[in-house]
C-alpha positions in Angstrom: 20.7 41.5 16.6 22.6 40.0 13.6 23.2 36.7 15.5 19.5 36.4 16.3 18.7 37.0 12.6 21.1 34.4 11.5 19.9 31.9 14.0 16.3 32.4 13.0 17.2 32.1 9.4 18.9 28.8 10.1 15.9 27.4 12.0 13.6 28.4 9.1 15.8 26.7 6.5 16.0 23.6 8.7 12.2 23.4 8.8 11.8 24.0 5.0 14.3 21.1 4.3 12.4 18.5 6.5 10.4 16.4 4.1 6.6 16.2 4.8 5.6 12.7 6.0 3.3 10.9 3.6 0.2 9.5 5.1 0.1 5.7 5.3 -2.4 3.1 6.1 -1.0 1.6 9.4 -1.0 -2.1 9.8 -0.6 -5.1 7.4 -2.3 -6.1 4.2 -1.7 -9.8 3.5 -2.5 -11.9 0.4 -1.7 -15.4 -1.0 0.0 -16.1 -4.4 1.6 -19.1 -6.1 5.3 -19.0 -6.5 7.3 -20.5 -9.5 7.2 -23.9 -7.9 3.3 -23.7 -7.6 3.5 -23.4 -3.9 1.2 -21.1 -2.0 3.1 -18.2 -0.4 1.9 -15.3 1.8 2.8 -11.8 0.7 2.4 -8.7 3.1 2.4 -4.9 2.6 3.4 -3.2 5.9 2.1 0.4 6.5 1.4 0.9 2.8 1.2 4.5 1.5 -2.3 6.0 1.1 -3.7 7.2 -2.2 -1.1 5.3 -4.3 -1.7 2.4 -6.5 0.4 -0.5 -5.4 1.1 -3.4 -7.8 1.4 -6.7 -6.0 5.2 -7.1 -6.1 5.6 -10.9 -6.1 3.4 -11.3 -9.2 4.2 -8.2 -11.1 6.2 -9.9 -13.8 3.9 -13.0 -14.0 0.6 -13.8 -15.7 -1.0 -14.9 -12.3 -3.1 -13.3 -9.7 -2.9 -13.0 -5.9 -5.9 -14.1 -4.0 -7.4 -14.3 -0.4 -6.6 -10.7 0.6 -6.8 -9.6 4.2 -6.9 -5.9 5.3 -5.5 -5.5 8.8 -4.7 -1.8 8.2 -6.7 1.2 9.5 -7.7 2.2 5.9 -10.1 0.8 3.4 -8.3 -1.2 0.7 -9.7 -1.3 -2.8 -8.3 -4.3 -4.7 -8.2 -4.4 -8.5 -7.9 -7.3 -11.1 -5.4 -5.1 -13.1 -1.9 -3.8 -12.6 -2.7 -0.1 -12.3 -5.8 0.2 -10.2 -8.0 1.2 -13.2 -10.2 -1.7 -14.1 -13.9 -1.8 -13.4 -13.4 -5.1 -11.6 -12.6 -4.1 -8.0 -13.6 -4.9 -4.5 -13.4 -2.8 -1.2 -12.2 -4.3 1.9 -13.1 -2.7 5.3 -10.4 -1.6 7.7 -9.2 -3.8 10.6 -10.1 -7.3 9.3 -11.9 -7.1 5.9 -11.0 -10.1 3.9 -11.7 -11.9 0.7 -11.9 -15.6 -0.2 -9.7 -17.6 -2.6 -12.1 -16.5 -5.4 -11.2 -12.7 -4.9 -8.3 -12.3 -7.3 -6.2 -9.1 -7.4 -3.1 -7.6 -9.0 -3.1 -4.2 -7.4 -4.5 -2.3 -4.4 -5.0 1.2 -3.2 -5.6 2.5 0.4 -7.8 5.4 1.3 
């Protein structure tokens, strides 16, 4: 009986230590930006986390914006013109192919 108890305790402890998986938008979110040589580059977020503000990493330290976003994830993407997803200037892109033009500027995005 003692062995069974210890075995069950070990199994319960194992399940308690396994981290919960965070939900993520599956797929890719792409955008364009200008690099330091003023060349257009393509950035991509692969399977980005849901419900978390993501600052566009390639332009985080620059005073420039990304543009022409394309949402090929399975979640709605809301793009913002500021770094922390709090501005009143935002635009929603539908899942699986929603896209914006060169005029749609962004600095951060959140997936729902």
